[in-house]
N, CA, C and O atoms as CSV, one atom per row, in Angstrom:
chain,resi,resn,atom,element,x,y,z
A,1,MET,N,N,0.837,-1.143,0.022
A,1,MET,CA,C,0.002,0.009,0.027
A,1,MET,C,C,0.872,1.235,0.018
A,1,MET,O,O,1.751,1.361,0.871
A,2,PRO,N,N,0.664,2.156,-0.919
A,2,PRO,CA,C,1.472,3.348,-0.945
A,2,PRO,C,C,1.305,4.236,0.229
A,2,PRO,O,O,0.226,4.297,0.818
A,3,HIS,N,N,2.371,4.946,0.597
A,3,HIS,CA,C,2.342,5.828,1.780
A,3,HIS,C,C,2.676,7.251,1.322
A,3,HIS,O,O,3.622,7.458,0.562
A,4,TYR,N,N,1.881,8.242,1.797
A,4,TYR,CA,C,2.159,9.618,1.541
A,4,TYR,C,C,2.114,10.421,2.808
A,4,TYR,O,O,1.340,10.069,3.698
A,5,GLU,N,N,2.852,11.429,2.954
A,5,GLU,CA,C,2.743,12.249,4.206
A,5,GLU,C,C,2.722,13.668,3.796
A,5,GLU,O,O,3.111,14.050,2.692
A,6,ALA,N,N,2.216,14.500,4.798
A,6,ALA,CA,C,2.119,15.923,4.579
A,6,ALA,C,C,2.496,16.581,5.936
A,6,ALA,O,O,2.411,15.911,6.965
A,7,ARG,N,N,2.890,17.809,5.965
A,7,ARG,CA,C,3.257,18.525,7.158
A,7,ARG,C,C,2.199,19.664,7.320
A,7,ARG,O,O,1.814,20.349,6.373
A,8,MET,N,N,1.763,19.804,8.615
A,8,MET,CA,C,0.797,20.885,8.849
A,8,MET,C,C,1.483,22.199,9.049
A,8,MET,O,O,2.532,22.283,9.689
A,9,SER,N,N,0.881,23.236,8.493
A,9,SER,CA,C,1.473,24.567,8.661
A,9,SER,C,C,1.108,25.161,10.042
A,9,SER,O,O,0.318,24.562,10.773
A,10,SER,N,N,1.659,26.302,10.397
A,10,SER,CA,C,1.311,26.899,11.615
A,10,SER,C,C,-0.146,27.342,11.696
A,10,SER,O,O,-0.667,27.589,12.783
A,11,LYS,N,N,-0.802,27.443,10.536
A,11,LYS,CA,C,-2.208,27.813,10.489
A,11,LYS,C,C,-3.122,26.578,10.469
A,11,LYS,O,O,-4.336,26.712,10.313
A,12,GLY,N,N,-2.540,25.365,10.629
A,12,GLY,CA,C,-3.325,24.158,10.658
A,12,GLY,C,C,-3.681,23.634,9.305
A,12,GLY,O,O,-4.574,22.795,9.186
A,13,GLN,N,N,-2.996,24.113,8.251
A,13,GLN,CA,C,-3.362,23.686,6.951
A,13,GLN,C,C,-2.364,22.568,6.491
A,13,GLN,O,O,-1.185,22.570,6.848
A,14,ILE,N,N,-2.906,21.625,5.687
A,14,ILE,CA,C,-2.122,20.500,5.129
A,14,ILE,C,C,-2.288,20.522,3.660
A,14,ILE,O,O,-3.404,20.716,3.178
A,15,THR,N,N,-1.259,20.338,2.929
A,15,THR,CA,C,-1.294,20.163,1.447
A,15,THR,C,C,-1.537,18.682,1.194
A,15,THR,O,O,-0.732,17.858,1.629
A,16,VAL,N,N,-2.574,18.326,0.534
A,16,VAL,CA,C,-2.811,16.961,0.175
A,16,VAL,C,C,-1.816,16.583,-0.918
A,16,VAL,O,O,-1.719,17.284,-1.925
A,17,PRO,N,N,-1.060,15.466,-0.736
A,17,PRO,CA,C,-0.097,15.074,-1.772
A,17,PRO,C,C,-0.747,14.830,-3.103
A,17,PRO,O,O,-1.863,14.313,-3.169
A,18,ALA,N,N,-0.053,15.201,-4.186
A,18,ALA,CA,C,-0.617,15.085,-5.522
A,18,ALA,C,C,-1.217,13.745,-5.890
A,18,ALA,O,O,-2.321,13.686,-6.431
A,19,PRO,N,N,-0.471,12.619,-5.590
A,19,PRO,CA,C,-1.079,11.320,-5.837
A,19,PRO,C,C,-2.441,11.032,-5.140
A,19,PRO,O,O,-3.316,10.375,-5.704
A,20,VAL,N,N,-2.582,11.540,-3.917
A,20,VAL,CA,C,-3.834,11.398,-3.246
A,20,VAL,C,C,-4.898,12.308,-3.929
A,20,VAL,O,O,-6.033,11.872,-4.126
A,21,ARG,N,N,-4.548,13.539,-4.283
A,21,ARG,CA,C,-5.535,14.375,-4.954
A,21,ARG,C,C,-6.025,13.715,-6.311
A,21,ARG,O,O,-7.197,13.771,-6.684
A,22,GLU,N,N,-5.069,13.122,-6.968
A,22,GLU,CA,C,-5.396,12.476,-8.258
A,22,GLU,C,C,-6.281,11.253,-8.011
A,22,GLU,O,O,-7.253,11.064,-8.742
A,23,LEU,N,N,-5.995,10.434,-7.035
A,23,LEU,CA,C,-6.772,9.197,-6.722
A,23,LEU,C,C,-8.185,9.579,-6.352
A,23,LEU,O,O,-9.138,8.940,-6.797
A,24,LEU,N,N,-8.341,10.656,-5.508
A,24,LEU,CA,C,-9.671,11.085,-5.076
A,24,LEU,C,C,-10.299,12.062,-6.014
A,24,LEU,O,O,-11.434,12.484,-5.789
A,25,LYS,N,N,-9.599,12.444,-7.072
A,25,LYS,CA,C,-10.088,13.399,-8.074
A,25,LYS,C,C,-10.508,14.694,-7.428
A,25,LYS,O,O,-11.554,15.264,-7.738
A,26,LEU,N,N,-9.671,15.141,-6.529
A,26,LEU,CA,C,-9.961,16.389,-5.818
A,26,LEU,C,C,-9.543,17.602,-6.647
A,26,LEU,O,O,-8.531,17.604,-7.347
A,27,LYS,N,N,-10.389,18.639,-6.524
A,27,LYS,CA,C,-10.028,19.896,-7.180
A,27,LYS,C,C,-10.368,21.013,-6.303
A,27,LYS,O,O,-11.041,20.800,-5.295
A,28,ASP,N,N,-9.950,22.210,-6.606
A,28,ASP,CA,C,-10.167,23.381,-5.809
A,28,ASP,C,C,-11.600,23.542,-5.377
A,28,ASP,O,O,-12.490,23.546,-6.227
A,29,GLY,N,N,-11.863,23.675,-4.097
A,29,GLY,CA,C,-13.164,23.888,-3.519
A,29,GLY,C,C,-13.890,22.643,-3.118
A,29,GLY,O,O,-14.972,22.742,-2.539
A,30,ASP,N,N,-13.339,21.424,-3.402
A,30,ASP,CA,C,-13.964,20.165,-3.002
A,30,ASP,C,C,-13.943,20.086,-1.428
A,30,ASP,O,O,-13.028,20.593,-0.778
A,31,ARG,N,N,-14.941,19.460,-0.884
A,31,ARG,CA,C,-14.965,19.184,0.534
A,31,ARG,C,C,-14.443,17.787,0.829
A,31,ARG,O,O,-14.606,16.853,0.045
A,32,VAL,N,N,-13.803,17.681,2.003
A,32,VAL,CA,C,-13.225,16.446,2.463
A,32,VAL,C,C,-13.700,16.196,3.865
A,32,VAL,O,O,-13.550,17.070,4.718
A,33,ASP,N,N,-14.262,15.056,4.142
A,33,ASP,CA,C,-14.702,14.666,5.461
A,33,ASP,C,C,-13.635,13.783,6.143
A,33,ASP,O,O,-13.034,12.908,5.520
A,34,PHE,N,N,-13.429,14.043,7.422
A,34,PHE,CA,C,-12.519,13.198,8.257
A,34,PHE,C,C,-13.387,12.485,9.294
A,34,PHE,O,O,-14.144,13.106,10.039
A,35,TYR,N,N,-13.249,11.163,9.312
A,35,TYR,CA,C,-13.998,10.392,10.286
A,35,TYR,C,C,-12.967,9.800,11.295
A,35,TYR,O,O,-12.095,9.027,10.900
A,36,LEU,N,N,-13.069,10.143,12.505
A,36,LEU,CA,C,-12.122,9.793,13.594
A,36,LEU,C,C,-12.656,8.669,14.380
A,36,LEU,O,O,-13.837,8.642,14.725
A,37,ASP,N,N,-11.757,7.677,14.691
A,37,ASP,CA,C,-12.107,6.556,15.620
A,37,ASP,C,C,-11.674,6.980,17.014
A,37,ASP,O,O,-10.481,7.151,17.263
A,38,PRO,N,N,-12.640,7.155,17.943
A,38,PRO,CA,C,-12.323,7.670,19.304
A,38,PRO,C,C,-11.233,6.805,19.986
A,38,PRO,O,O,-10.497,7.301,20.838
A,39,SER,N,N,-11.138,5.550,19.619
A,39,SER,CA,C,-10.157,4.647,20.292
A,39,SER,C,C,-8.782,4.806,19.730
A,39,SER,O,O,-7.839,4.144,20.165
A,40,GLY,N,N,-8.659,5.687,18.757
A,40,GLY,CA,C,-7.303,5.959,18.221
A,40,GLY,C,C,-7.018,5.031,17.024
A,40,GLY,O,O,-5.872,4.907,16.591
A,41,GLY,N,N,-8.050,4.393,16.504
A,41,GLY,CA,C,-7.907,3.584,15.284
A,41,GLY,C,C,-7.683,4.422,14.053
A,41,GLY,O,O,-7.405,5.616,14.159
A,42,PRO,N,N,-7.798,3.825,12.890
A,42,PRO,CA,C,-7.558,4.527,11.632
A,42,PRO,C,C,-8.602,5.677,11.457
A,42,PRO,O,O,-9.725,5.650,11.960
A,43,ILE,N,N,-8.111,6.674,10.699
A,43,ILE,CA,C,-8.945,7.814,10.349
A,43,ILE,C,C,-9.342,7.623,8.898
A,43,ILE,O,O,-8.495,7.333,8.052
A,44,ARG,N,N,-10.641,7.786,8.600
A,44,ARG,CA,C,-11.129,7.634,7.260
A,44,ARG,C,C,-11.286,9.045,6.703
A,44,ARG,O,O,-11.797,9.950,7.364
A,45,ILE,N,N,-10.818,9.201,5.433
A,45,ILE,CA,C,-10.905,10.436,4.730
A,45,ILE,C,C,-11.806,10.213,3.496
A,45,ILE,O,O,-11.526,9.323,2.693
A,46,ILE,N,N,-12.846,10.979,3.341
A,46,ILE,CA,C,-13.696,10.771,2.208
A,46,ILE,C,C,-13.940,12.081,1.501
A,46,ILE,O,O,-14.369,13.066,2.102
A,47,ALA,N,N,-13.645,12.074,0.159
A,47,ALA,CA,C,-13.923,13.225,-0.643
A,47,ALA,C,C,-15.313,13.372,-1.045
A,47,ALA,O,O,-15.882,12.413,-1.566
A,48,ARG,N,N,-15.935,14.506,-0.850
A,48,ARG,CA,C,-17.355,14.787,-1.161
A,48,ARG,C,C,-17.378,15.597,-2.464
A,48,ARG,O,O,-17.871,16.725,-2.476
A,49,ASN,N,N,-16.873,15.058,-3.515
A,49,ASN,CA,C,-16.784,15.715,-4.836
A,49,ASN,C,C,-17.584,15.021,-5.896
A,49,ASN,O,O,-17.396,15.301,-7.080
A,50,LYS,N,N,-18.457,14.141,-5.530
A,50,LYS,CA,C,-19.240,13.392,-6.496
A,50,LYS,C,C,-20.744,13.827,-6.491
A,50,LYS,O,O,-21.330,14.047,-5.431
A,51,LYS,N,N,-21.301,13.935,-7.621
A,51,LYS,CA,C,-22.718,14.170,-7.698
A,51,LYS,C,C,-23.436,12.838,-7.631
A,51,LYS,O,O,-22.849,11.812,-7.973
A,52,LEU,N,N,-24.658,12.822,-7.211
A,52,LEU,CA,C,-25.434,11.601,-7.086
A,52,LEU,C,C,-25.472,10.818,-8.407
A,52,LEU,O,O,-25.366,9.592,-8.425
A,53,ARG,N,N,-25.624,11.562,-9.506
A,53,ARG,CA,C,-25.722,10.841,-10.790
A,53,ARG,C,C,-24.412,10.229,-11.190
A,53,ARG,O,O,-24.402,9.332,-12.032
A,54,ASP,N,N,-23.255,10.684,-10.609
A,54,ASP,CA,C,-22.004,10.034,-10.925
A,54,ASP,C,C,-21.848,8.680,-10.191
A,54,ASP,O,O,-21.016,7.841,-10.539
A,55,LEU,N,N,-22.686,8.524,-9.172
A,55,LEU,CA,C,-22.504,7.296,-8.355
A,55,LEU,C,C,-23.475,6.197,-8.787
A,55,LEU,O,O,-23.426,5.113,-8.205
A,56,VAL,N,N,-24.332,6.400,-9.744
A,56,VAL,CA,C,-25.263,5.371,-10.200
A,56,VAL,C,C,-24.505,4.179,-10.678
A,56,VAL,O,O,-23.621,4.277,-11.529
A,57,GLY,N,N,-24.865,3.035,-10.116
A,57,GLY,CA,C,-24.239,1.790,-10.507
A,57,GLY,C,C,-22.929,1.423,-9.783
A,57,GLY,O,O,-22.338,0.368,-10.018
A,58,VAL,N,N,-22.489,2.362,-8.869
A,58,VAL,CA,C,-21.179,2.087,-8.289
A,58,VAL,C,C,-21.183,0.874,-7.322
A,58,VAL,O,O,-20.132,0.327,-6.987
A,59,LEU,N,N,-22.416,0.467,-6.881
A,59,LEU,CA,C,-22.497,-0.696,-5.988
A,59,LEU,C,C,-22.853,-2.001,-6.737
A,59,LEU,O,O,-22.984,-3.062,-6.127
A,60,HIS,N,N,-22.998,-1.900,-8.008
A,60,HIS,CA,C,-23.419,-3.047,-8.800
A,60,HIS,C,C,-22.291,-4.085,-8.904
A,60,HIS,O,O,-21.141,-3.749,-9.190
A,61,ARG,N,N,-22.630,-5.278,-8.678
A,61,ARG,CA,C,-21.663,-6.425,-8.940
A,61,ARG,C,C,-22.150,-7.209,-10.138
A,61,ARG,O,O,-23.288,-7.677,-10.157
A,62,PRO,N,N,-21.288,-7.357,-11.151
A,62,PRO,CA,C,-21.689,-8.142,-12.260
A,62,PRO,C,C,-22.166,-9.493,-11.860
A,62,PRO,O,O,-21.558,-10.171,-11.032
A,63,GLY,N,N,-23.279,-9.889,-12.462
A,63,GLY,CA,C,-23.905,-11.212,-12.184
A,63,GLY,C,C,-24.830,-11.237,-10.973
A,63,GLY,O,O,-25.573,-12.199,-10.776
A,64,ALA,N,N,-24.788,-10.191,-10.168
A,64,ALA,CA,C,-25.639,-10.181,-8.934
A,64,ALA,C,C,-26.992,-9.615,-9.347
A,64,ALA,O,O,-27.083,-8.670,-10.130
A,65,GLU,N,N,-28.082,-10.249,-8.771
A,65,GLU,CA,C,-29.391,-9.737,-9.027
A,65,GLU,C,C,-29.620,-8.531,-8.118
A,65,GLU,O,O,-29.182,-8.508,-6.968
A,66,PRO,N,N,-30.321,-7.524,-8.662
A,66,PRO,CA,C,-30.639,-6.316,-7.896
A,66,PRO,C,C,-31.430,-6.630,-6.706
A,66,PRO,O,O,-32.272,-7.522,-6.810
A,67,LEU,N,N,-31.277,-6.013,-5.567
A,67,LEU,CA,C,-32.061,-6.227,-4.370
A,67,LEU,C,C,-33.506,-5.568,-4.538
A,67,LEU,O,O,-33.691,-4.517,-5.152
A,68,THR,N,N,-34.436,-6.261,-3.959
A,68,THR,CA,C,-35.787,-5.671,-4.006
A,68,THR,C,C,-35.910,-4.788,-2.719
A,68,THR,O,O,-35.187,-4.941,-1.735
A,69,PRO,N,N,-36.896,-3.852,-2.824
A,69,PRO,CA,C,-37.070,-3.022,-1.598
A,69,PRO,C,C,-37.389,-3.811,-0.354
A,69,PRO,O,O,-37.048,-3.381,0.748
A,70,ARG,N,N,-38.043,-4.973,-0.498
A,70,ARG,CA,C,-38.363,-5.799,0.605
A,70,ARG,C,C,-37.062,-6.419,1.219
A,70,ARG,O,O,-36.883,-6.440,2.437
A,71,ALA,N,N,-36.179,-6.912,0.333
A,71,ALA,CA,C,-34.925,-7.479,0.747
A,71,ALA,C,C,-34.109,-6.404,1.500
A,71,ALA,O,O,-33.516,-6.705,2.536
A,72,ILE,N,N,-34.073,-5.184,1.003
A,72,ILE,CA,C,-33.324,-4.129,1.628
A,72,ILE,C,C,-33.947,-3.846,3.030
A,72,ILE,O,O,-33.229,-3.724,4.023
A,73,ASP,N,N,-35.284,-3.747,3.079
A,73,ASP,CA,C,-35.949,-3.530,4.402
A,73,ASP,C,C,-35.613,-4.668,5.363
A,73,ASP,O,O,-35.329,-4.419,6.535
A,74,ASN,N,N,-35.640,-5.893,4.891
A,74,ASN,CA,C,-35.359,-7.048,5.815
A,74,ASN,C,C,-33.854,-6.946,6.228
A,74,ASN,O,O,-33.586,-7.260,7.387
A,75,ALA,N,N,-32.926,-6.574,5.467
A,75,ALA,CA,C,-31.589,-6.480,5.833
A,75,ALA,C,C,-31.416,-5.360,6.889
A,75,ALA,O,O,-30.698,-5.554,7.870
A,76,ILE,N,N,-32.053,-4.215,6.700
A,76,ILE,CA,C,-32.020,-3.112,7.645
A,76,ILE,C,C,-32.629,-3.535,8.962
A,76,ILE,O,O,-32.108,-3.226,10.033
A,77,GLY,N,N,-33.755,-4.256,8.870
A,77,GLY,CA,C,-34.389,-4.760,10.076
A,77,GLY,C,C,-33.557,-5.760,10.875
A,77,GLY,O,O,-33.552,-5.735,12.106
A,78,GLU,N,N,-32.857,-6.635,10.166
A,78,GLU,CA,C,-31.935,-7.555,10.821
A,78,GLU,C,C,-30.798,-6.847,11.521
A,78,GLU,O,O,-30.419,-7.172,12.646
A,79,TYR,N,N,-30.250,-5.834,10.789
A,79,TYR,CA,C,-29.112,-5.043,11.333
A,79,TYR,C,C,-29.564,-4.362,12.636
A,79,TYR,O,O,-28.883,-4.430,13.659
A,80,LEU,N,N,-30.782,-3.677,12.565
A,80,LEU,CA,C,-31.234,-2.982,13.737
A,80,LEU,C,C,-31.531,-3.882,14.881
A,80,LEU,O,O,-31.298,-3.533,16.038
A,81,SER,N,N,-32.069,-5.095,14.560
A,81,SER,CA,C,-32.366,-6.089,15.621
A,81,SER,C,C,-31.093,-6.523,16.283
A,81,SER,O,O,-31.036,-6.570,17.512
A,82,GLU,N,N,-30.090,-6.837,15.546
A,82,GLU,CA,C,-28.824,-7.309,16.103
A,82,GLU,C,C,-28.166,-6.161,16.875
A,82,GLU,O,O,-27.534,-6.398,17.905
A,83,LYS,N,N,-28.308,-4.920,16.392
A,83,LYS,CA,C,-27.690,-3.760,17.146
A,83,LYS,C,C,-28.459,-3.565,18.477
A,83,LYS,O,O,-27.838,-3.320,19.512
A,84,HIS,N,N,-29.742,-3.668,18.456
A,84,HIS,CA,C,-30.585,-3.547,19.690
A,84,HIS,C,C,-30.138,-4.618,20.703
A,84,HIS,O,O,-29.914,-4.345,21.883
A,85,GLU,N,N,-30.013,-5.923,20.145
A,85,GLU,CA,C,-29.608,-6.922,21.073
A,85,GLU,C,C,-28.224,-6.754,21.701
A,85,GLU,O,O,-28.009,-7.034,22.880
A,86,ARG,N,N,-27.292,-6.282,20.859
A,86,ARG,CA,C,-25.936,-6.009,21.374
A,86,ARG,C,C,-25.962,-4.865,22.416
A,86,ARG,O,O,-25.308,-4.959,23.454
A,87,ILE,N,N,-26.698,-3.816,22.139
A,87,ILE,CA,C,-26.718,-2.679,23.088
A,87,ILE,C,C,-27.437,-3.143,24.407
A,87,ILE,O,O,-26.987,-2.788,25.496
A,88,SER,N,N,-28.508,-3.904,24.314
A,88,SER,CA,C,-29.172,-4.453,25.493
A,88,SER,C,C,-28.194,-5.319,26.317
A,88,SER,O,O,-28.087,-5.187,27.536
A,89,ARG,N,N,-27.516,-6.171,25.624
A,89,ARG,CA,C,-26.526,-7.069,26.332
A,89,ARG,C,C,-25.429,-6.194,27.061
A,89,ARG,O,O,-25.126,-6.429,28.230
A,90,GLN,N,N,-24.885,-5.250,26.382
A,90,GLN,CA,C,-23.860,-4.400,26.978
A,90,GLN,C,C,-24.444,-3.603,28.133
A,90,GLN,O,O,-23.747,-3.390,29.126
A,91,TRP,N,N,-25.683,-3.157,28.050
A,91,TRP,CA,C,-26.283,-2.412,29.140
A,91,TRP,C,C,-26.460,-3.341,30.397
A,91,TRP,O,O,-26.206,-2.953,31.537
A,92,ASN,N,N,-26.909,-4.575,30.095
A,92,ASN,CA,C,-27.078,-5.514,31.182
A,92,ASN,C,C,-25.740,-5.835,31.845
A,92,ASN,O,O,-25.660,-5.898,33.072
A,93,GLU,N,N,-24.706,-6.035,31.064
A,93,GLU,CA,C,-23.383,-6.273,31.612
A,93,GLU,C,C,-22.871,-5.140,32.423
A,93,GLU,O,O,-22.203,-5.342,33.437
A,94,TRP,N,N,-23.174,-3.928,31.988
A,94,TRP,CA,C,-22.651,-2.712,32.711
A,94,TRP,C,C,-23.419,-2.601,34.022
A,94,TRP,O,O,-22.842,-2.214,35.039
A,95,GLN,N,N,-24.766,-2.946,34.021
A,95,GLN,CA,C,-25.540,-2.970,35.220
A,95,GLN,C,C,-25.021,-3.955,36.263
A,95,GLN,O,O,-24.909,-3.659,37.453
A,96,GLU,N,N,-24.706,-5.158,35.742
A,96,GLU,CA,C,-24.171,-6.223,36.644
A,96,GLU,C,C,-22.819,-5.799,37.200
A,96,GLU,O,O,-22.535,-6.086,38.363
A,97,PHE,N,N,-21.979,-5.135,36.431
A,97,PHE,CA,C,-20.693,-4.682,36.876
A,97,PHE,C,C,-20.852,-3.629,37.948
A,97,PHE,O,O,-20.164,-3.656,38.968
A,98,GLN,N,N,-21.800,-2.664,37.701
A,98,GLN,CA,C,-22.024,-1.636,38.702
A,98,GLN,C,C,-22.488,-2.268,40.018
A,98,GLN,O,O,-22.037,-1.851,41.084
A,99,ALA,N,N,-23.379,-3.264,39.969
A,99,ALA,CA,C,-23.844,-3.922,41.131
A,99,ALA,C,C,-22.696,-4.625,41.826
A,99,ALA,O,O,-22.557,-4.546,43.046
A,100,TRP,N,N,-21.859,-5.326,41.035
A,100,TRP,CA,C,-20.664,-5.990,41.647
A,100,TRP,C,C,-19.724,-4.987,42.289
A,100,TRP,O,O,-19.220,-5.220,43.388
A,101,LYS,N,N,-19.483,-3.864,41.607
A,101,LYS,CA,C,-18.566,-2.814,42.118
A,101,LYS,C,C,-19.138,-2.264,43.430
A,101,LYS,O,O,-18.397,-2.017,44.381
A,102,ALA,N,N,-20.434,-2.079,43.470
A,102,ALA,CA,C,-21.078,-1.479,44.730
A,102,ALA,C,C,-20.956,-2.491,45.873
A,102,ALA,O,O,-20.685,-2.110,47.012
A,103,ALA,N,N,-21.154,-3.774,45.575
A,103,ALA,CA,C,-20.992,-4.809,46.586
A,103,ALA,C,C,-19.585,-4.875,47.078
A,103,ALA,O,O,-19.361,-5.040,48.277
A,104,ARG,N,N,-18.609,-4.751,46.183
A,104,ARG,CA,C,-17.214,-4.782,46.610
A,104,ARG,C,C,-16.889,-3.570,47.481
A,104,ARG,O,O,-16.139,-3.676,48.451
A,105,ALA,N,N,-17.452,-2.435,47.131
A,105,ALA,CA,C,-17.145,-1.235,47.988
A,105,ALA,C,C,-17.724,-1.312,49.321
A,105,ALA,O,O,-17.182,-0.751,50.273
A,106,ALA,N,N,-18.877,-2.028,49.441
A,106,ALA,CA,C,-19.591,-2.159,50.730
A,106,ALA,C,C,-18.882,-3.143,51.709
A,106,ALA,O,O,-19.139,-3.140,52.913
A,107,GLU,N,N,-17.992,-3.970,51.145
A,107,GLU,CA,C,-17.329,-4.989,51.956
A,107,GLU,C,C,-16.321,-4.331,52.915
A,107,GLU,O,O,-15.658,-5.026,53.686
């Protein structure tokens, strides 16, 4: 994987290296989003320089059948159900930990 670096100026500005600009097709005035992982993981950088019509078909896989609205709704429902289950489990674990911690402090 290629590596490029840039140095920040005293004004907090960074010049995006030319190969990165070319890859992302960035031009003057384009917006760039930075997504930070609070745990210190990788930072995602996304160029917002595409119009919706430029993205038509970008997710198409040759030979794959298009998804129906029902299949999309089902996939979203499954994802939300799994997310709810995970959050509920984490909440219960946190509650149990708080109870254990309070019991330990009372000893």
